[in-house]
N, C-alpha and C positions, 0 to 999 in steps of 0.2 A: 547559803547555797553550798552543797557538797560538790565534789568533783564529778562532772557528768560525762567526760570522755578523756581517754588517754591515747596518745600515739607516740611511739618511740622510734628513734632513728639512729643508725650507726654513725660512729665517728671513725674516719680512716686512721689506721694504725692501732686501733683497739684500746686506746687509753681513756676513752670516754664514751659518752652517749648524749643524745638530746631527747627530751621529752616535751611534748606540747600537751598541756592540760587545760580543759575548760573549767574554770573554777569560780567564775563570777568576777565582776569588775573591781579593781582597786584592792585586791587581796594580797597581803604579803605571804609568800610561800617559797619553799625550797624543796629540792629532791633528796630523798633518803634512799640510799642503796646499800645492799649487803649481799654477800655471797651465801648467807644463811637465811632460811625461811623465817627464822625468828628475829631477823634484823639485828643480830648481834654484830659488834664491830662495824658500825655503820660508817658510810662515807656520805658527805653532804655536798650539794652544789652550793654555789653562792646564792644568797636570797635575792628574789626579784619581787616586784609588785605587778600583778596582772594588769593588762591594758584595759582600756575603757570598754572593750567588747567582751572582756572576761577571759582572755587567753593569756596563759603564762608559758613562755618558752624557757625551759630549764636545761642548762648545759652543765654536765658534770665531767670533771677530769680526775686524774689520779687513779684510774681503774687499771686493771691488768688485762692484757690481750687474751683472747680465747677463754674467757671465763663467763659463767652464767651469774647474773645479778638479779635479785629481787628488788623491787622498788615501790615506793609510795610517795605521794605528794604530801608534804607537811604544810598544811593550810592554816594560816593564822596561828601557828605555834603547835598545832595538833595534827598527827598523821591521819589522813583521810582513809576510810575503810577500803576504797577502791585500790587494788594493787595490781602490779604488772611484773613482767620479767623480760629480760633481754640477754642476748649473748653479745659479747664484745668481739670485734673483728680480729683476724690474725695480723701480725706485724707485716707492714709493707715490705716487699722485696724478699721475704723469706718463704720457702716452700710451705704450702698448707693445703689441706684437703677439707672440703666442706660441701654443704648442699644448700641451695636456695630454691625458692618457688617463685613463679611469676604467672600473671594473668591480667585480665582487664574486663571491663564492661559488666556493670552490675546495676540493676534497678530499672529495667525497662522490659516490659512484657506486653507484646501485642501493640506496641506504640504508646503504651501508658507508663509514665514514670511511677515506679513502685519500689519502696524500700524493701530490701531483701534480707531474709533471715534463713537463707538456703543452708543445708547441711555441708555444702562444700567448704564453708569457713571452718567448721570443726575438723574436716578432713585435712585441710592444709595445716592447721595448728597441731594436729596429731602427728604429723610428719616432722615436726620440730625443726624447721629450716633455720638457717643462720639469719636469713632475712627474706622479705617478700617484696618483689618488684611489681608495682602497680603501673600498668601501661596507660591508664586513663579511662575515660568514660565511667568515672566513679560517681554514679548518679546522673540522671537525665532530666533534672528539674531546673535548669537555668533558662529563664525566658529572655526574649528580646528586650533590650533595654535594662539588663540585669544590674542590680545594685549589690553592694557588699553583703547586705542581708540575704540576698538570694544565694550567693556563693557559700555563705556560712551555713545556711539551712540545708542546702543540697548535700554538704558533707555530713552535717550533724544527723540528718535523718537516716543516713546509712550506718555510721559508726556507732550509733546508740542502739542498733538492733543487737540482741544478746549474743548471737554467734559471731557477728562482726566485732563487737566490743571485746569478746574474749580473744579473738585472733590478734587484733591490732594492739591490745594491751600486752601481749606475750610474744609477739614476733616483730622485730624492727622492720620499718617500712622504707623503701626507696620509691618515692612517688613521682609520677609525671601525669600531666593532663592530656586529654585528647579533645575532640571538638565539643562533646556534650558537657564536659565540666569546665571547658574554656569559655563556651558561649552556647550557641545553638548548633543544629545539625550542619556539618561540613563547614564550620566557622574557620576564619582565617585572619590574616593581619589587618583586615578592615573592621574587625570587631570594635565597636565604639566603647565597649566596657573592658578592653583588654588590660588597661592600667589598673583597674579595680581588681580584675581577676588575678593579676600578678601580685598585687599587694596582699590579697587574701591568701594566695598560695604561700607567700612568705610568712604570713601570720599563723596559718592553721596547720602547716605541715612541718615535721622535724627533718627538713631537708639538709643535705650536705652543703658546704659553701658553694654558692652559685657563681657561674663564670661571667655573668652579665648583670647590668643594673635593670634591664627590662625583661628579657626572656629568662626562663627558669632552667636552663641547661646546666649540667654539672658532670663530673666524673668521680669515680671512687675506685681505688685499687685495693684488692683483697688478696693478701699474700703476693703472688706474682700474676694475678689475673686482673685486668682493668675492665671496668664497666663504664662506657661512655653513654650518657643519657642525654639525648637531644630533644629540644622543644620544637615540635613540628607544626606549631600553630601561631605563635606570636608574630613571626615575620612572614608568614606564608602568603604567597600570591593566590588570588582566587583560582579555584580548580578549573574554571572555565576559560582562563586566559590562554592565549596562544602559547604553545610549548616551544619556547626558544630560550636563549641564554639569559634572558631577563626574568624568566619564570622560576620561582624558587620555593622550596619548602622551608629551608633553614635560614635564609637571609644571608647576606654577604659576610657579616661579622661572625655569626655563629658558625657558618660553613668554614671559615678560616680557622677558627678555634677547633672545630671538629677535625680538620685535616692535621693540625698541629698535635692534637691528642693521639690520633692514629700513628703519626710518624714517630712520636716520642716512645711509643710502646711496640714498635715494629719488630724488635728483637726479643720481646717477652714471650713466654710460652704460648699465651693466647690472650686475645682481648675480645670483648663483646660490645657490639653496638646495640643499645637499648633505645627503641623508639616506639611510636604508636601507630605506624602505618604499614600497610601491606607493600612489600617490595617487589615480588616476582609476578607482576601483572603486565600483560602486553595487549595492545589493541588487536582486534576489536574487544572491548571490555565486556564483561559477563552480562548476560541477560538484558534487563532493561536499564542497566546502570547508565545514567547520564550525568551523575554528579562528579565522577572521576576522582573520588576522594582516596587516592592511593598513589604510590610512586609511579605507576604506569602512565599517569597523566603528567608527570614531571620527568619524562624520559631524558631530556637534555641534561638536567642536573644529575640524574641518576648515572648517566654515562660519564659525566664530569668526575663524579666521586670515584667510580671504578677506574677511570683512566688515571686519576691521581694515584690511586693505590698501585696501579700497574707501573707507572713511571718511577715510583719510589720503592717498588718491591715489597709492598705491604700485603702479605698473604695470610697473616695469622689472625683473621677476623671472622667471627660468626655474628649473626644478627638475631636478637630476641625482640619479638613484636607482639602486639595485641590487635584489637579493633575488629577482626574478621568474624567474631562470634563463632569461631571454629578452631580446632587444633590443626596444625599443619606442619609438614616438613618439606622443604625444598632444598635439595642438595646441589651444590656447585652452581648457584646462580651467578652469572658473570655478564656485565654489560659494558666491559671494556673493549676497545678496538682490538687489542691483542689477544683477548680471551685467555688471559693468564693469571687472573685473580679470582678463582671461584670462591664464593662465599655461601656457606650453609645458612639457611633461614629457618628459624623455629618460632612458630606462631602459637600463642596460648590465649584462648578466650572460648566461650563467654562464662564468666563466673555465674551470672544469673541475668540473662537477656535473651531475647528471641533469636534462635539460631539463624545465621546468615553466612553464606560463602562468598568469596571474592576471588576471582581468577580460577582458571582450570588447570594450570600447569604446576600442580603440586605432586611430589612423590607420594605423600600421604596427606589426606585431609579428612576431618571428621567434624561435622556440624553438631552443635549441642549446647546445652546449659549445664551448669555445675562442673565446668571444665577448667583445668589449670595444668601447669607443667612443673616438674622438678628438674633441676640441673645439678648433677653431682660432679664435682671437679676434684681430681686427684693430682697432687704434685708432690713428689718425694725428693725433688732436687735433680734427679736424673731423668725420670719419666713423668709426663703429665698427660692426662686424659680426661674425657668427659663422658657422661651418660645422661642423655636428655630423655624424659618420659612424659607423655601426655596422659592425663587422668580425667575420668568422668565420675562424679559422685552421684550415687542414687539419691534423689531428693527425699525418698521415704525411709530407706534403711540407713543412709549415710555410708554405705559400702562403696569403695572405690573400684573402678574397672580400669585397668591399664589399656589405653586405646592404641598407643603407638610409642615407639622408642627409637633412638639412634645413638650410637656410641662412636667416639672418635679418639684416636691417640694422636697427640701433638708430638711429633718426632724430633723435638729439639728446637733450637732457636729459630723463630720465624717460619715454622712448618706451615704448609698449606692446608687449610681446612678442607677435608674431604678428599685429599689425595689418596691414591692406592698405597697403603702401608700395612704392615702386619698389625693385627689387633693384638694387644697385650692383655693378659688376664692374670689375676693373682691366684696362685696355686696353693696358698696357705703359708708359703715360705718366701716366695719371690715372684716378680713379674716375669712371665714367659710369653714367647710368641705363639700364636696359633694361626692357621692358614685361612680360616674363615672369618667373615665379619658378623656371623650370626652367633648371638650369645644364647646359651641355655640358662635355665633357672639357677643352676649351681654357680655359674659364672657371675650372674647378677648378684646373688647373695654374698659371694666373696668380695665383689667390688663394694657393695653397699656397706659391708662390715668395716671397711676402711674409713668411711666418712664419719 
């Protein structure tokens, strides 16, 4: 059996990477990496034997930060023809500029689970992001009473589609699940298969070190920007429960971990909360929505999180989310009593699923398929800033249309996301202030050239 799928994942600090390959059961293999396309001067991982289900998790060390590596899996002593490529991360704590992409929701059209080979995957790969954040709903084919075989097949039928295979073999992945790849629609902590789901997540994905033995939350710091990825399903109270202090998305242990992560990076240039649910939704909920599968139905816990940030002065946070089957920007969302911790929310979806909106209080919103976002981060040690852009890929031509964008300058330690500050742009020699927050094409091109 040849290698049938490859997923790579980043290692914090940039000195390594992790690759998960489906190679067949009981096969001795190791990872072969090189900065050259001809695989000269190779670096090898320690050898492993694939598990009984055919998965090999290959961790390689001794790499250099901010480098591009070609890789293959050496299977039973011979390199497999399937090849991939990844970029290693910048050093933690040192200024760095880079671009990532993020989105969610693939493989559901008109209520039918359908593997996707949409051109959006080629479009993301062509942008050459440092990594891709997947917010979940990666396949919609998990039935009630799911077994491990269902979870493996749900992932396999997506990542073996040609365009998905090319993307995920060449762009490292930061994964998280949502309801449809955790269990069934609107699933929560009562999922009878959740231990199986968690075991399969650990087996199938090249995830960073997890913060718990049950849920699959983690954090990664890239340069001086932290990404905190929460698991919004494993400990979740049913959406229909009474909204009080006992109702939770995160669960008590993960919520404490989340607060500690936020507090630890309160003085960094910026940090990003990555999750899978819509944040800025208030009652009455939209349309005929009775499932309340969003943070608006957990308003008590939502206020608790913002009141914690208010009490600790944690204002350097933005939120990246998926799920909504739409692109969206909500500026300065704040559910604290003091109204002093505004947080910008950036929503990216759907890769390939039926368009769906959730909530009406967005500054910008665009329903659609073939949608994703890019986040460009700049940090030169003195100034740090971001440019977020939402894109839609034409399914026939593969051409991208920029649907929306937002840019922010983080004005030093602990700066408030979205506060009124001068926008800084690159004039070819230095960063300079300008009085308007509207960027023209030349400004964008100068910024993009830095990344």
